TIMIFI-134761 format. One record per residue (C-alpha): residue in three letters; x, y, z. Coordinates in pm, 1 decimal. Layout:
// residues N
NODE:residu:u:v:w
NODE:ALA:X:Y:Z
...
***
This chain:
// residues 459
NODE:residu:u:v:w
NODE:UNK:15627.0:18762.7:19517.9
NODE:UNK:15981.9:18650.4:19592.3
NODE:UNK:16061.5:18284.1:19550.0
NODE:UNK:16175.5:18112.8:19871.6
NODE:UNK:16448.2:17852.0:19832.1
NODE:UNK:16705.4:17661.1:20032.6
NODE:UNK:17023.9:17844.1:20127.4
NODE:UNK:17299.4:17809.3:20386.9
NODE:UNK:17197.9:18157.8:20503.5
NODE:UNK:16829.5:18062.5:20518.6
NODE:UNK:16818.5:18047.2:20899.6
NODE:UNK:17035.3:18347.3:20982.0
NODE:UNK:16901.4:18530.4:21287.8
NODE:UNK:16959.4:18852.1:21479.1
NODE:UNK:16850.8:18933.1:21834.4
NODE:UNK:16797.1:19277.6:21981.5
NODE:UNK:17123.9:19364.2:22163.6
NODE:UNK:17122.1:19424.5:22537.9
NODE:UNK:17138.8:19785.8:22652.3
NODE:UNK:17488.6:19742.7:22796.4
NODE:UNK:17616.5:19641.5:22450.9
NODE:UNK:17481.9:19955.3:22280.9
NODE:UNK:17648.5:20296.3:22244.6
NODE:UNK:17439.0:20571.2:22400.6
NODE:UNK:17448.7:20914.4:22564.1
NODE:UNK:17525.9:21142.1:22267.7
NODE:UNK:17296.5:21369.3:22069.6
NODE:UNK:17287.5:21299.0:21695.8
NODE:UNK:17323.8:21588.7:21450.9
NODE:UNK:16999.9:21718.3:21301.3
NODE:UNK:17139.9:21772.0:20948.9
NODE:UNK:16947.9:21561.8:20695.9
NODE:UNK:17036.6:21428.5:20353.4
NODE:UNK:17103.2:21115.1:20150.7
NODE:UNK:17392.7:20995.4:20367.8
NODE:UNK:17395.0:20684.9:20592.7
NODE:UNK:17469.3:20896.1:20906.0
NODE:UNK:17706.1:20631.0:21046.5
NODE:UNK:18017.7:20458.1:20909.0
NODE:UNK:18255.2:20204.0:21063.3
NODE:UNK:18594.9:20040.0:21023.0
NODE:UNK:18689.3:19718.3:21201.2
NODE:UNK:18792.6:19921.5:21507.4
NODE:UNK:18596.3:20249.5:21509.0
NODE:UNK:18259.1:20401.3:21425.7
NODE:UNK:18187.7:20768.3:21350.8
NODE:UNK:17868.0:20972.2:21394.4
NODE:UNK:17809.5:21346.5:21350.5
NODE:UNK:17695.7:21507.0:21677.6
NODE:UNK:17466.6:21798.7:21747.1
NODE:UNK:17651.4:22124.9:21803.5
NODE:UNK:17821.7:22418.3:21638.2
NODE:UNK:18117.0:22364.4:21408.1
NODE:UNK:18022.7:22013.0:21308.2
NODE:UNK:18150.9:21794.5:21596.2
NODE:UNK:18202.1:21425.4:21520.4
NODE:UNK:18227.0:21147.9:21776.6
NODE:UNK:18462.0:20855.7:21707.6
NODE:UNK:18386.8:20549.7:21919.2
NODE:UNK:18549.9:20209.9:21953.8
NODE:UNK:18360.3:19885.3:21900.6
NODE:UNK:18513.1:19731.7:22213.1
NODE:UNK:18387.7:20013.4:22439.6
NODE:UNK:18006.3:20005.1:22447.3
NODE:UNK:17807.0:20200.0:22702.7
NODE:UNK:17716.3:20558.8:22771.0
NODE:UNK:17923.9:20834.0:22616.3
NODE:UNK:18079.0:21089.5:22849.4
NODE:UNK:18327.2:21369.6:22779.6
NODE:UNK:18677.0:21228.1:22753.7
NODE:UNK:18574.8:20870.6:22675.9
NODE:UNK:18587.2:20908.3:22297.6
NODE:UNK:18772.2:21150.0:22069.6
NODE:UNK:18572.1:21440.4:21927.7
NODE:UNK:18669.3:21590.6:21593.6
NODE:UNK:18594.8:21963.3:21565.2
NODE:UNK:18784.3:22082.3:21259.3
NODE:UNK:18503.4:22183.4:21022.8
NODE:UNK:18324.7:22518.3:21030.7
NODE:UNK:17994.8:22360.8:20920.2
NODE:UNK:17797.2:22046.3:20991.2
NODE:UNK:17953.1:21715.1:20884.6
NODE:UNK:17730.4:21548.7:20625.5
NODE:UNK:17913.4:21222.0:20555.2
NODE:UNK:18211.6:21017.8:20671.4
NODE:UNK:18412.3:20733.9:20519.8
NODE:UNK:18676.5:20498.7:20661.4
NODE:UNK:18963.1:20377.8:20445.1
NODE:UNK:18934.3:20007.0:20354.9
NODE:UNK:19313.7:19976.9:20396.9
NODE:UNK:19370.9:20172.8:20719.4
NODE:UNK:19120.9:20135.1:21003.0
NODE:UNK:19230.9:20467.9:21151.3
NODE:UNK:19209.4:20683.9:20838.3
NODE:UNK:18882.4:20879.1:20827.3
NODE:UNK:18748.8:21120.6:20565.5
NODE:UNK:18477.1:21374.6:20649.9
NODE:UNK:18256.5:21587.9:20423.0
NODE:UNK:18098.5:21909.7:20542.4
NODE:UNK:17871.1:22200.7:20466.1
NODE:UNK:18184.4:22419.0:20460.9
NODE:UNK:18268.0:22263.5:20115.6
NODE:UNK:18582.0:22090.9:20249.7
NODE:UNK:18686.2:21727.5:20273.1
NODE:UNK:18917.0:21655.5:20566.1
NODE:UNK:19136.1:21351.8:20631.9
NODE:UNK:19197.7:21244.6:20991.2
NODE:UNK:19425.9:20989.5:21152.7
NODE:UNK:19284.7:20839.7:21473.4
NODE:UNK:19570.5:20716.4:21698.3
NODE:UNK:19544.7:20340.1:21743.2
NODE:UNK:19674.0:20368.2:22100.6
NODE:UNK:19425.7:20642.9:22186.5
NODE:UNK:19326.1:20650.9:22553.3
NODE:UNK:19114.1:20917.1:22728.8
NODE:UNK:19315.5:21136.3:22966.2
NODE:UNK:19093.8:21426.3:23065.0
NODE:UNK:18760.3:21599.1:23004.5
NODE:UNK:18884.5:21767.2:22688.4
NODE:UNK:18846.0:21448.7:22487.5
NODE:UNK:19180.3:21522.5:22324.7
NODE:UNK:19316.6:21179.6:22405.8
NODE:UNK:19664.5:21054.6:22478.6
NODE:UNK:19940.4:21316.3:22510.0
NODE:UNK:19693.9:21593.7:22428.7
NODE:UNK:19629.9:21489.7:22069.5
NODE:UNK:19461.6:21782.1:21893.1
NODE:UNK:19157.0:21661.7:21701.0
NODE:UNK:19080.0:22004.1:21562.1
NODE:UNK:19378.2:21970.5:21327.3
NODE:UNK:19323.2:21737.8:21031.0
NODE:UNK:19595.8:21559.3:20834.5
NODE:UNK:19484.3:21707.6:20505.2
NODE:UNK:19215.6:21929.9:20354.4
NODE:UNK:19083.7:21867.1:20003.4
NODE:UNK:18951.4:22195.3:19866.3
NODE:UNK:18790.3:22170.9:19523.5
NODE:UNK:18413.2:22176.1:19565.9
NODE:UNK:18243.0:22516.2:19569.3
NODE:UNK:17942.4:22409.1:19780.5
NODE:UNK:17866.0:22160.2:20057.4
NODE:UNK:18011.0:21810.7:20012.0
NODE:UNK:17740.1:21550.9:20065.4
NODE:UNK:17878.9:21199.7:20002.5
NODE:UNK:18216.1:21020.0:20016.3
NODE:UNK:18335.2:20676.1:19896.8
NODE:UNK:18688.9:20533.0:19918.5
NODE:UNK:18814.6:20334.8:19619.8
NODE:UNK:18779.4:19957.0:19678.9
NODE:UNK:19118.0:19856.7:19531.9
NODE:UNK:19343.1:20164.4:19481.0
NODE:UNK:19525.3:20313.0:19778.3
NODE:UNK:19440.3:20666.6:19892.3
NODE:UNK:19177.8:20731.2:19624.9
NODE:UNK:18850.2:20899.3:19720.2
NODE:UNK:18520.6:20973.0:19544.6
NODE:UNK:18307.1:21271.8:19646.9
NODE:UNK:17998.0:21460.9:19536.7
NODE:UNK:17870.8:21805.9:19619.5
NODE:UNK:17583.4:22049.4:19589.8
NODE:UNK:17789.7:22217.8:19317.5
NODE:UNK:17658.7:21934.5:19092.7
NODE:UNK:17993.7:21764.8:19041.4
NODE:UNK:18143.8:21426.2:19129.6
NODE:UNK:18520.6:21420.2:19183.4
NODE:UNK:18786.7:21151.4:19218.2
NODE:UNK:19076.1:21254.3:19444.1
NODE:UNK:19436.4:21140.1:19465.4
NODE:UNK:19487.0:21192.9:19837.0
NODE:UNK:19866.7:21177.3:19825.3
NODE:UNK:19878.3:21447.7:19557.9
NODE:UNK:19603.3:21639.5:19737.6
NODE:UNK:19411.7:21710.0:19417.2
NODE:UNK:19120.3:21591.9:19203.8
NODE:UNK:19219.5:21367.5:18910.7
NODE:UNK:18879.6:21359.0:18736.6
NODE:UNK:18553.5:21553.0:18754.9
NODE:UNK:18207.6:21459.3:18630.4
NODE:UNK:17989.3:21768.6:18586.9
NODE:UNK:17716.1:21662.1:18340.7
NODE:UNK:17438.3:21686.5:18598.7
NODE:UNK:17206.6:21967.2:18700.9
NODE:UNK:17075.8:21853.5:19038.2
NODE:UNK:17183.7:21690.0:19366.3
NODE:UNK:17346.8:21348.1:19354.6
NODE:UNK:17173.1:21098.7:19586.7
NODE:UNK:17424.5:20814.5:19581.0
NODE:UNK:17770.6:20728.0:19445.2
NODE:UNK:17903.0:20370.6:19442.1
NODE:UNK:18222.6:20219.1:19297.3
NODE:UNK:18205.1:19891.0:19109.2
NODE:UNK:18401.7:19594.2:19249.4
NODE:UNK:18724.6:19675.8:19065.4
NODE:UNK:18686.4:20051.0:19094.7
NODE:UNK:18707.6:20109.5:18718.9
NODE:UNK:18377.7:20295.9:18713.1
NODE:UNK:18114.1:20426.6:18949.9
NODE:UNK:17738.6:20468.4:18941.6
NODE:UNK:17574.5:20795.0:19044.9
NODE:UNK:17203.0:20843.3:19108.7
NODE:UNK:17059.1:21189.1:19079.3
NODE:UNK:16754.1:21384.9:19186.7
NODE:UNK:16651.7:21394.4:18818.9
NODE:UNK:16575.3:21017.4:18864.9
NODE:UNK:16858.4:20907.4:18636.1
NODE:UNK:17145.0:20669.7:18721.0
NODE:UNK:17467.7:20733.7:18531.9
NODE:UNK:17763.9:20500.5:18486.3
NODE:UNK:18087.3:20702.2:18481.4
NODE:UNK:18449.8:20613.2:18403.8
NODE:UNK:18637.8:20691.0:18724.8
NODE:UNK:18963.7:20781.6:18552.9
NODE:UNK:18825.5:21023.5:18293.0
NODE:UNK:18498.5:21140.8:18449.0
NODE:UNK:18314.1:21057.4:18126.4
NODE:UNK:17963.5:20907.6:18124.2
NODE:UNK:17949.1:20565.7:17954.3
NODE:UNK:17581.3:20470.7:17995.4
NODE:UNK:17266.4:20588.0:18168.2
NODE:UNK:16931.3:20479.0:18311.1
NODE:UNK:16699.0:20759.5:18211.2
NODE:UNK:16443.4:20697.1:18487.5
NODE:UNK:16543.8:20440.4:18748.0
NODE:UNK:16234.1:20496.3:18965.2
NODE:UNK:15939.8:20724.8:18898.6
NODE:UNK:15883.9:20826.5:19262.5
NODE:UNK:16054.1:21113.4:19442.6
NODE:UNK:16226.3:20907.7:19714.8
NODE:UNK:16605.0:20888.6:19711.2
NODE:UNK:16753.2:20631.2:19471.4
NODE:UNK:17028.4:20410.1:19616.1
NODE:UNK:17260.3:20178.8:19423.1
NODE:UNK:17455.0:19854.8:19472.8
NODE:UNK:17687.0:19674.9:19230.8
NODE:UNK:17609.7:19303.8:19248.4
NODE:UNK:17964.8:19171.2:19235.5
NODE:UNK:18115.0:19104.7:18892.3
NODE:UNK:17786.3:18980.9:18751.6
NODE:UNK:17741.3:19290.3:18539.0
NODE:UNK:17421.2:19370.8:18730.3
NODE:UNK:17331.5:19664.9:18950.7
NODE:UNK:17048.1:19699.2:19199.3
NODE:UNK:16862.5:20022.2:19264.0
NODE:UNK:16610.6:20108.2:19534.1
NODE:UNK:16357.8:20387.4:19515.1
NODE:UNK:15984.6:20449.0:19483.7
NODE:UNK:15716.6:20386.9:19225.5
NODE:UNK:15490.4:20652.4:19083.1
NODE:UNK:15240.7:20566.0:19360.1
NODE:UNK:15518.3:20621.7:19623.9
NODE:UNK:15553.6:20251.7:19705.3
NODE:UNK:15909.1:20144.5:19783.2
NODE:UNK:16064.8:19907.4:19530.1
NODE:UNK:16383.3:19738.3:19408.7
NODE:UNK:16503.8:19688.6:19053.0
NODE:UNK:16781.9:19478.9:18899.0
NODE:UNK:16953.2:19609.1:18583.9
NODE:UNK:17196.5:19463.4:18332.2
NODE:UNK:17484.6:19704.9:18283.0
NODE:UNK:17501.4:19604.9:17912.2
NODE:UNK:17143.1:19713.6:17848.2
NODE:UNK:16996.5:19977.0:18078.3
NODE:UNK:16684.8:20043.1:17872.1
NODE:UNK:16463.6:19832.7:18102.8
NODE:UNK:16509.3:19651.2:18435.2
NODE:UNK:16552.5:19274.0:18447.6
NODE:UNK:16339.1:19251.7:18760.4
NODE:UNK:16116.8:19485.0:18961.0
NODE:UNK:15979.6:19406.0:19304.8
NODE:UNK:15755.2:19610.7:19531.6
NODE:UNK:15868.7:19621.1:19894.9
NODE:UNK:15610.4:19817.4:20095.6
NODE:UNK:15450.8:20160.2:20128.0
NODE:UNK:15662.1:20307.0:20408.7
NODE:UNK:15786.6:20661.5:20368.2
NODE:UNK:16159.9:20639.2:20438.1
NODE:UNK:16429.6:20583.1:20175.7
NODE:UNK:16565.1:20230.1:20142.6
NODE:UNK:16931.5:20158.3:20218.4
NODE:UNK:17060.3:19840.5:20049.1
NODE:UNK:17366.1:19688.7:20219.1
NODE:UNK:17513.3:19414.9:19998.9
NODE:UNK:17765.4:19153.4:20113.1
NODE:UNK:17976.3:19085.4:19803.3
NODE:UNK:18131.0:18773.6:19961.8
NODE:UNK:17808.4:18586.6:20043.6
NODE:UNK:17571.8:18754.3:19790.0
NODE:UNK:17330.3:18842.0:20071.8
NODE:UNK:17142.4:19172.3:20056.8
NODE:UNK:17035.7:19344.2:20379.7
NODE:UNK:16755.4:19587.4:20299.7
NODE:UNK:16720.6:19863.6:20559.0
NODE:UNK:16498.0:20169.1:20558.7
NODE:UNK:16528.4:20510.8:20718.4
NODE:UNK:16261.9:20533.0:20985.1
NODE:UNK:16211.2:20154.0:20978.7
NODE:UNK:16250.5:19895.2:21251.6
NODE:UNK:16281.6:19602.3:21009.5
NODE:UNK:16579.5:19470.0:20811.1
NODE:UNK:16488.5:19227.4:20530.9
NODE:UNK:16728.1:18967.0:20390.3
NODE:UNK:16759.5:18852.3:20028.9
NODE:UNK:17006.9:18645.8:19830.2
NODE:UNK:17128.4:18750.8:19485.0
NODE:UNK:17189.6:18507.9:19200.1
NODE:UNK:17299.5:18584.9:18846.1
NODE:UNK:16987.6:18437.0:18687.8
NODE:UNK:16622.3:18534.3:18697.7
NODE:UNK:16449.7:18649.8:18906.1
NODE:UNK:16792.2:18735.5:19055.3
NODE:UNK:16668.7:18817.2:19408.1
NODE:UNK:16539.0:18549.2:19644.5
NODE:UNK:16391.4:18625.5:19983.1
NODE:UNK:16569.2:18457.8:20276.1
NODE:UNK:16389.2:18568.2:20592.9
NODE:UNK:16216.2:18872.7:20737.0
NODE:UNK:16549.5:18928.9:20908.8
NODE:UNK:16528.1:19160.1:21205.5
NODE:UNK:16227.3:19339.0:21350.6
NODE:UNK:16222.7:19615.9:21608.1
NODE:UNK:15987.1:19887.9:21726.1
NODE:UNK:16276.7:20136.1:21734.3
NODE:UNK:16310.9:20321.5:21401.7
NODE:UNK:16657.4:20353.8:21248.9
NODE:UNK:16804.3:20682.3:21128.3
NODE:UNK:17108.0:20529.4:20954.4
NODE:UNK:17283.8:20197.1:20897.4
NODE:UNK:17627.2:20064.4:20805.4
NODE:UNK:17814.4:19734.0:20807.4
NODE:UNK:18153.4:19639.6:20949.7
NODE:UNK:18427.2:19493.1:20727.5
NODE:UNK:18408.7:19114.3:20739.9
NODE:UNK:18744.4:19077.6:20917.9
NODE:UNK:18601.7:19271.2:21213.4
NODE:UNK:18334.4:19008.6:21294.6
NODE:UNK:18324.3:18732.1:21553.7
NODE:UNK:18395.2:18459.9:21299.7
NODE:UNK:18404.7:18171.7:21548.1
NODE:UNK:18054.5:18263.1:21667.6
NODE:UNK:17935.0:18236.4:21303.8
NODE:UNK:17862.1:18608.9:21284.8
NODE:UNK:17833.5:18669.0:20910.5
NODE:UNK:17735.1:19037.1:20923.3
NODE:UNK:17717.4:19314.6:21180.4
NODE:UNK:17501.4:19616.6:21107.5
NODE:UNK:17529.5:19928.3:21322.0
NODE:UNK:17184.9:20082.8:21350.3
NODE:UNK:17182.3:20450.6:21446.6
NODE:UNK:16871.3:20583.6:21621.1
NODE:UNK:16771.9:20936.9:21717.9
NODE:UNK:16715.3:20862.8:22087.4
NODE:UNK:16872.4:20527.4:22175.2
NODE:UNK:17219.6:20566.0:22026.6
NODE:UNK:17374.1:20283.9:21824.9
NODE:UNK:17250.6:19923.5:21825.7
NODE:UNK:17505.0:19663.1:21702.1
NODE:UNK:17296.4:19400.7:21519.9
NODE:UNK:17481.6:19067.7:21488.2
NODE:UNK:17350.7:18834.8:21215.9
NODE:UNK:17445.6:18476.8:21299.4
NODE:UNK:17411.8:18151.5:21107.8
NODE:UNK:17336.3:17878.3:21365.8
NODE:UNK:17588.2:17592.1:21363.8
NODE:UNK:17642.6:17314.2:21616.9
NODE:UNK:18015.5:17275.2:21558.6
NODE:UNK:18273.2:17500.1:21727.3
NODE:UNK:18509.9:17468.4:21429.8
NODE:UNK:18561.1:17734.6:21163.9
NODE:UNK:18275.0:17721.2:20911.3
NODE:UNK:18448.8:17775.4:20579.7
NODE:UNK:18131.2:17730.6:20373.8
NODE:UNK:17972.7:18048.3:20513.7
NODE:UNK:18296.9:18247.8:20529.7
NODE:UNK:18456.4:18268.9:20183.1
NODE:UNK:18770.4:18483.9:20141.7
NODE:UNK:18696.8:18851.5:20212.5
NODE:UNK:18868.4:19180.2:20117.2
NODE:UNK:19198.7:19225.2:20297.8
NODE:UNK:19334.8:19557.2:20431.8
NODE:UNK:19581.6:19564.9:20141.4
NODE:UNK:19540.5:19777.7:19826.9
NODE:UNK:19568.3:19600.6:19492.7
NODE:UNK:19752.8:19897.6:19337.4
NODE:UNK:19839.5:20261.9:19392.2
NODE:UNK:19631.2:20552.2:19271.1
NODE:UNK:19895.6:20631.2:19008.6
NODE:UNK:19887.9:20273.0:18877.2
NODE:UNK:19509.2:20276.6:18867.3
NODE:UNK:19506.4:20605.1:18675.3
NODE:UNK:19736.7:20448.0:18416.2
NODE:UNK:19484.1:20170.6:18354.0
NODE:UNK:19555.4:19901.7:18612.5
NODE:UNK:19235.9:19703.2:18680.0
NODE:UNK:19235.2:19451.3:18964.5
NODE:UNK:18994.3:19280.5:19197.8
NODE:UNK:19032.7:19346.6:19571.5
NODE:UNK:19307.4:19154.0:19748.7
NODE:UNK:19137.1:18887.4:19960.5
NODE:UNK:19222.1:18698.1:20276.5
NODE:UNK:19098.9:18379.9:20439.3
NODE:UNK:18893.9:18440.6:20753.1
NODE:UNK:18988.7:18139.4:20962.7
NODE:UNK:19187.5:18254.2:21270.2
NODE:UNK:19504.4:18068.8:21171.1
NODE:UNK:19522.8:18222.3:20823.5
NODE:UNK:19434.5:18570.6:20951.0
NODE:UNK:19713.9:18552.1:21209.7
NODE:UNK:19970.5:18419.4:20961.7
NODE:UNK:19876.2:18663.6:20687.9
NODE:UNK:19877.1:18974.1:20903.0
NODE:UNK:19500.2:19024.6:20894.3
NODE:UNK:19329.9:19094.1:21222.3
NODE:UNK:18977.2:19129.6:21347.2
NODE:UNK:19106.8:19416.1:21558.1
NODE:UNK:19191.8:19621.6:21253.6
NODE:UNK:19431.6:19676.2:20969.6
NODE:UNK:19788.9:19786.8:21014.6
NODE:UNK:19815.8:20163.8:21022.7
NODE:UNK:20011.9:20316.9:20736.9
NODE:UNK:20158.0:20665.7:20734.5
NODE:UNK:20055.9:20902.7:20454.9
NODE:UNK:20277.3:21191.4:20351.7
NODE:UNK:20099.0:21404.1:20095.1
NODE:UNK:20231.1:21709.3:19913.3
NODE:UNK:19998.7:21945.8:20106.8
NODE:UNK:20101.9:21779.3:20434.6
NODE:UNK:20473.2:21822.5:20360.2
NODE:UNK:20414.0:22185.3:20258.9
NODE:UNK:20225.2:22241.9:20583.8
NODE:UNK:20506.9:22084.9:20787.0
NODE:UNK:20766.1:22299.9:20607.9
NODE:UNK:20569.3:22616.7:20683.5
NODE:UNK:20542.7:22513.6:21047.4
NODE:UNK:20920.1:22455.8:21068.4
NODE:UNK:20988.6:22795.6:20910.4
NODE:UNK:20765.6:22967.5:21167.7
NODE:UNK:20944.3:22780.2:21446.1
NODE:UNK:21285.5:22887.2:21314.8
NODE:UNK:21169.6:23248.9:21291.4
NODE:UNK:21047.6:23233.4:21652.1
NODE:UNK:21384.3:23096.1:21768.7
NODE:UNK:21571.6:23366.7:21575.4
NODE:UNK:21355.2:23630.8:21742.0
NODE:UNK:21436.0:23493.1:22088.2
NODE:UNK:21807.3:23495.0:22010.8
NODE:UNK:21794.8:23858.3:21897.3
NODE:UNK:21595.8:23960.8:22204.2
NODE:UNK:21866.8:23801.3:22418.2
NODE:UNK:22139.9:23995.9:22245.3
NODE:UNK:22287.7:23686.5:22081.1
NODE:UNK:22393.2:23703.7:21718.3
NODE:UNK:22237.3:23434.3:21503.4
NODE:UNK:22552.4:23433.2:21285.2
NODE:UNK:22752.1:23291.7:21576.6
NODE:UNK:22555.6:22967.7:21546.6
NODE:UNK:22616.7:22915.2:21177.1
NODE:UNK:22856.1:22636.6:21080.3
NODE:UNK:23110.1:22666.5:20802.9
NODE:UNK:23112.6:22416.6:20519.7
***
């Protein structure tokens, strides 16, 4: 049994949100897998919808209520169902999507987007069937995506073709590929610096892979003996990882491992006997673990410490009779800091839409509580993808969360500053479009009996 101890997060609480604060009225896609089904930036959330061609709804956190056509942008660029999404940690409007059509697409959601008509195309007729960039390198459906935590425009993906790839988005190509697996990958997670990633597989193994070379460095032969999906979390820079899965008797469990010796876990703890896969959401800043489960109504809270038994139970967290289909957290800079909101989890349900669950540490003072809000990752990359590939290793750039520092430093709870990306494939696409436009103009001139040579200028 977990040891209970004193902690500044000991009395954190979460109430069921009122209906008017939830996001409802859309039908969730029926595609199943190991994904979280919902992802969020500080400004937007994204959920795959039911329908042909893989439609995806993108909603804003400041616009709760019932979804109706034209009130949120709909992305319809894939030819198959969307299986996973991922928001850039450095651009709140940059979204990556993975699909059954084997493509990864990058989208830019306009920050000034406003609904204008029933088409849902947004301001000035923005076309959300046209992505910024397509990454074509997997031969089968792409199942999971993870942006690099410190390097700009660097993306990790895995597919049913039994490969894991690292992409340089600006170059539009994969820079490393890990292919030493023979079954579906269930989870991929970068470490804090982004030097390596962990990948869990249907063969019950967890592999540690060098992100730059795609070479395996170490391996857990059997993380969990049960058949439930194995999920992973890096526990900060402690050199420990946490895995969730099932025992041989199908009971759900957690294990803590030392990355230096993966032959046996440091700690194993049974959770319960429910059937859904566990989703561990770890707050690197506060060392608090939020343990969610697919099909569960409960979220359990634990605190991690780099000494045995490593995991300490805080509270039973949040209880509800409504089962969750998927869960995700918001970046820390998107929270209501002055209300002592330390975490917000978006809980996706099959029938009741999205429930924003606000976890709050009760405090009597109205002042900024710096002891429960340490510096958090800022929307600024520590290095470029090219620098990272050459060996640069850095921790995430951090920012103070008090309102004065956030305002002075350019951070904002409303979202990170949008940055333009011009990739080689994008420039090639623009050039082709300009050539077609010029050819169309030349055709019109000829049809009007006007010589194109008359419009040429001499040097």
